[in-house]
Every structure is written in structure tokens, then in C-alpha cells.
DOTOR-263939 format. One record per residue (C-alpha): residue in three letters; x, y, z. Coordinates in steps of 0.02 Angstrom, whole numbers, plus 50000, padded with zeros to 5 digits. Example, Ala and Ser with C-alpha at 12.3 -4.5 7.8 and 13.67 -1.06 7.14 Angstrom:
REM DOTOR-263939
ALA506154977550390;SER506844994750357;
//
This chain:
REM DOTOR-263939
UNK489035143753585;UNK487905130153534;UNK487795131753340;UNK488835137553191;UNK488395143253012;UNK489335135652889;UNK490415151552852;UNK490985151653052;UNK491395133553034;UNK492425135852891;UNK493305151252964;UNK493555139653126;UNK494505126653013;UNK495505138052922;UNK496115146553075;UNK496535130353176;UNK497635124653021;UNK498505139353028;UNK497935151052880;UNK497465168352882;UNK499185173752965;UNK500365183852866;UNK501835174852805;UNK503465178452911;UNK504825189152815;UNK506105175352849;UNK505605157552895;UNK506585149553033;UNK506445132453134;UNK505315139353260;UNK504055144453126;UNK504135126953056;UNK503985118453218;UNK502595127353270;UNK501665123453104;UNK501945105353126;UNK501545105153305;UNK499735114153252;UNK499495101853122;UNK500115086653223;UNK500835078253071;UNK501525080352888;UNK500915065852768;UNK502345056852677;UNK502105051252508;UNK503315045152364;UNK502525055952224;UNK503725069652165;UNK502955077852026;UNK503085094852110;UNK504005091852281;UNK503865077752409;UNK502115079252483;UNK502785080952665;UNK503665098452619;UNK502115105552542;UNK500965109652703;UNK502325120852780;UNK502455130652616;UNK500625132652594;UNK500635140252773;UNK502135149152776;UNK502815153352600;UNK504555150452540;UNK505605141552677;UNK507175131152679;UNK506765112052661;UNK508275108252753;UNK507395114352920;UNK506255100152899;UNK507415087852851;UNK508515092453002;UNK507105090353120;UNK506505073353035;UNK508235065053002;UNK509605075453093;UNK510685069653241;UNK509655059953385;UNK509975075053500;UNK509125087753398;UNK507665075253330;UNK505895084853337;UNK504995072753226;UNK504875054353194;UNK503985043753058;UNK502535031953086;UNK500885027553030;UNK499675040153086;UNK498635047752941;UNK499495034952821;UNK501485036752834;UNK501735053152920;UNK503065064153008;UNK502465067753175;UNK503025077853325;UNK504295068553433;UNK503245070153591;UNK501885060453505;UNK502905045253507;UNK502265036853678;UNK500475039353617;UNK500635027853472;UNK501495013453568;UNK499755005053600;UNK499635003653394;UNK501384997353394;UNK501034984453525;UNK499574978753422;UNK500664977653270;UNK501874967753359;UNK500454954753404;UNK500014954353231;UNK498294961853266;UNK498414975753141;UNK499404979252983;UNK499314972752814;UNK499034953452789;UNK500674950652728;UNK501484958852883;UNK500564950353005;UNK501404933452984;UNK503024940453048;UNK502194942353214;UNK501914921953222;UNK502654909153095;UNK503934919653029;UNK504504929753183;UNK506184921753170;UNK506484930152988;UNK505974947353067;UNK507224943753216;UNK508684940053098;UNK508394956153013;UNK508314965453176;UNK509884957053234;UNK510714962653076;UNK510224981653099;UNK510794980453291;UNK512414973453241;UNK512804983253076;UNK511934999353114;UNK510705008852998;UNK510084998652856;UNK508905000752701;UNK507924987252616;UNK509094987752469;UNK510674982752586;UNK509854965052609;UNK510104952052476;UNK508344950152425;UNK507984968252457;UNK507484974752287;UNK505644976752238;UNK504894962552144;UNK504114973652020;UNK503054989852048;UNK502865000552200;UNK501884988552309;UNK502704972152267;UNK503884971752417;UNK505334960352440;UNK505384948152589;UNK506744958952670;UNK505604973952641;UNK504054966252708;UNK505044960852881;UNK505744978152892;UNK504034986452871;UNK503254974153011;UNK504694979853137;UNK504284998153084;UNK502384994953118;UNK502944985953282;UNK504065000753337;UNK505564990853347;UNK506465001353212;UNK506085018253141;UNK506725029452996;UNK508475034453035;UNK508755044852873;UNK508105044552695;UNK509425038652555;UNK509345045852374;UNK508015057452433;UNK506665045252474;UNK507295026652514;UNK506945022452709;UNK508545019752799;UNK507955010152961;UNK508865008653131;UNK508405002553303;UNK507125015153376;UNK508095018153537;UNK509555023053431;UNK508465036153351;UNK507245042853470;UNK507965054553603;UNK508155045853754;UNK507055057753846;UNK505595053253749;UNK506005034853721;UNK506175031953916;UNK504365040253943;UNK503225026154005;UNK501815021953880;UNK500115028453921;UNK498795015153908;UNK497715013453738;UNK496275023453821;UNK497295037753874;UNK498245038753713;UNK496845036553609;UNK495915051553701;UNK497535061553676;UNK497455058453485;UNK495695064153480;UNK496145079453571;UNK497465083553456;UNK496435079853314;UNK494965091953370;UNK496235105153402;UNK496945103253216;UNK495205103353153;UNK494405116753265;UNK492605109753239;UNK492335091953176;UNK491195077053173;UNK491535060353261;UNK492015053353094;UNK493215068553061;UNK494065066553237;UNK494395048353206;UNK495095050053028;UNK496385062053073;UNK497515049253165;UNK496645035253065;UNK495735028453237;UNK494405015153229;UNK492685017653301;UNK493045007053448;UNK494765016553474;UNK493935032253473;UNK492135032953530;UNK492555031853711;UNK493665046753707;UNK492385059453618;UNK491175059153775;UNK492625058553899;UNK493305073653822;UNK491465082353807;UNK491255079153995;UNK492985087554031;UNK492475102453938;UNK493795100153804;UNK492575095953672;UNK490975107553659;UNK489515100553563;UNK488855112053420;UNK487635111853279;UNK488465116553108;UNK487245123452965;UNK486915108952840;UNK487715095552936;UNK486645080452979;UNK487985074753093;UNK488375080653268;UNK489945091353286;UNK491135096053425;UNK492145113353440;UNK493795111853529;UNK493725123053675;UNK495235134053614;UNK494615135753446;UNK494415153653372;UNK493115160053261;UNK493895174453159;UNK492885189153087;UNK493745184552925;UNK495125175152857;UNK496335181552710;UNK497785175352615;UNK498125163552471;UNK498755146752469;UNK499115131652351;UNK498565115452429;UNK499495097352413;UNK498295083452377;UNK498595076652554;UNK498515093052644;UNK497555090852798;UNK496305104952741;UNK495875093952598;UNK496275077452631;UNK494655070652686;UNK493695073452531;UNK491785072552612;UNK492285086452726;UNK492925096552607;UNK491325096052519;UNK490325099252678;UNK491465114152720;UNK491845121552547;UNK490605114252418;UNK492215108352322;UNK492295091152251;UNK494095085852244;UNK494775069152187;UNK496645064452142;UNK496805058751973;UNK498655051551977;UNK497905033451966;UNK496585037851843;UNK496905033451655;UNK497435050251554;UNK495915049751448;UNK494655049651589;UNK495465063651694;UNK494545078951729;UNK495645091251780;UNK497425083751759;UNK498735072951835;UNK499335081851991;UNK498045095052039;UNK498275106752187;UNK496695115952250;UNK496885135652277;UNK496295142452428;UNK495905161852410;UNK495385168952577;UNK493855157552625;UNK493545147852474;UNK494315135152363;UNK494245144952195;UNK495255134452072;UNK496365119452041;UNK497865119251945;UNK498775103551860;UNK500675108251914;UNK502325099551877;UNK504045104751908;UNK505035103251750;UNK506755103851835;UNK507765099451682;UNK507165115951602;UNK506875126551770;UNK505055129251744;UNK503505127451844;UNK502135120951728;UNK500455124251757;UNK499565113651629;UNK497825118051652;UNK496955130051779;UNK495125126451812;UNK494155141151883;UNK492695136452005;UNK491095143251959;UNK490885159152037;UNK492655161852068;UNK493025181252101;UNK493735190951968;UNK495555192652028;UNK495755174652057;UNK496905172351911;UNK497985186451965;UNK498045180652139;UNK498475162752090;UNK499845169851972;UNK500655178352124;UNK500555161752219;UNK501325151152080;UNK502775163752054;UNK502935161052250;UNK503045142752226;UNK504245143152075;UNK505415152852178;UNK505375141052318;UNK505605126252204;UNK507085135852130;UNK506345138051955;UNK506575152651859;UNK504855152751752;UNK503105149351779;UNK502285142651610;UNK500405142051608;UNK499335132451488;UNK497555133251467;UNK496435141851588;UNK494605135451587;UNK493055140251694;UNK492215124451783;UNK490385120751770;
//
């Protein structure tokens, strides 16, 4: 295959992302693990308007499932760990077998070559401070930033304490990782060798080029069809970290060059990608779901311009505070401003915006999906505000 229509490319992407299959009658750990493996990661974010971000992609693909399944794989006993936390596409939960393939990034962080400016000093002039934090964790066991005397945030989310900065540098460099989460979200850190299963931790680290090639292959598998920019973005690889991998994978027959209708950039199809005749099913998508997190790709494939407006002043928002796109079969047909009103047991759909040309049954099918989400979140009622049609 040397070319794809836009409709075919969309179907390839949806199938690669796990859409189009009927929801299991009862979701078990194997269903969840296959979903995480297919996607390659679940992005983590502190926003909890509806549910924590890392829980939502599995719901979108599987329907109602027990969130404890994900928590057990991510923060359960060492012997049963299936996931670990690291910086991939932002902060992420990743399949445990990918740990060796991020050690080149950890080594770069340890040398002070990457990471935020405030962290890099811990690789050099402030290395003693970081070592003192590491030594305390080694002696006392798992600790959170708040367990240190100066651990509290100065003010706001991003004004970290000195202890938190040291902990984050140690996390970037792979010396420590998340042992568990406290009070639903605060990271509790421990030495990586006490968290990562020994069978994984003892594996030799591949060289950087090999690891980067493996990550590009995982990106291609998760995307189905993609440009070089798409492939790099999935695990946040820089051009110099990824550009060697694409021609190498093409030469090996893993990536097949294709032209996609309407795309100006060259694209590649993963050799195992399926081109379904159609994709059917409905899903509400988190703002950081891999299907929509790369906004320019979303526009290229779906003709859907999507921006998260949490940080936009209320009077300047177009669609609402926490807006989820609604996937109906092969199109994004609506967007919903949602909030879990836990105190009153209600799922609030403040505003539904139907896309121009949305089919007549969009509202009915969206209503079914909202009811499913309310059930999953343990909310007894769905309350819908205004419904408008976009221009």
C-alpha cells in the first residue's frame, strides 16, 4: 500500500488505539493490561474535575472497570508491578518492560543534560543536597516531599520546595521512582531497585540508539499511521533522538512509507496496522487521551480543532472548563464540559456543543455514554445544561 485516503488513515488510527471493539461484559486485569500495552502509556495529570487523567483512557476503550485494577498494577506490591512512572509523554504510567528503554534518558538527566533548569544544578553544584535526600530514603524507606522539613510547596502548583526539586531530579535520573500515591495523588518515592521488579531492573540497558528505535516502533504501533513529528511526539523524542530510527525501521520493513490524502508531510504505516472497513462505537475522550493529545494531528485526521481551556479566563472560554470530545464511530461529533459533583452524586454536563454536521442521533448516543460514565464514577444522576450547535 502506497497511499491512504483520509478516511482510511482515520480508521487505521482508531483501530491502532483500540476503538471499534465491543466493550467486555466484565473488565478484568488482562483487558486493562492489553489496553495499556497497546497505548504504550497513560498520561498522568493532577486535574481531578471528573477523574484523574490516567484512569480515563481505559474507560474510553473498555467501558466501566474497577480503577483498583490500574492502581494495583501501578502501585501494588513489587512482585506484581506491571507499570512504572516516568517522563514519557509528560508524566506517564508505562508498561514495566519499557523501563530499560528509558535509561538513556535517565542517564542524561543524571548528567544534568536534560530536565528543567531548576533541576540541572542537582547534577553538579547541588549534588550533595540530592545525595542527602537519597540517603534518607535509603535509610528510612518510602518518603514524600511533605515528609521533609522544607517539603511543602511555597505557593501554587509549580513553585516547588527545595526538597521537592531534589526529589524530582532523582526521579528524572532514575535513582528513585514512585512507590505509591498518598492522599489520592501525592507521590511517595523509594529507591528504584526496591520498586521495579528485579527481573526488569537487572536487565542490561540498551544503548541510546537502540532504545530510541524501540520507542519509535512503539509509537508507530500505537498510532498506526504517522508523520515523523507524530512519531517523535508520542514519547517526546527530539529530532536528533529519533530521526535515525525512522529510516532504520523503514529499511527493516517495520515502517512502510505511505502518502495520506491531504497531508503535506511524508507518513509511515506500521507493518502490523489494520485498515478496517469501518469503526463503530462511542467514547468520551480525556483531554490527554492519545487519540487527541496532539492537537494538530487531531485537526489533520478529524477536522476537529480542540484546545483545553482550564487555564483560560472564564470569560474567554469557548466551550467550557473541562471539555471532553465525543467520538461517535469515526468522527468527533460533539464536545462536553463535564464535572463530577461528588457531594451531590451528579455528573454535570454544563454544556454540550454539537459539531457542525453532527448526525441526528448524536445527542441520544452521547446520553448513553454520559450515563455509562456516571455509573463508572458512582454518580446517580446526569444533569445536562445547555446544548448548542457549533458554527
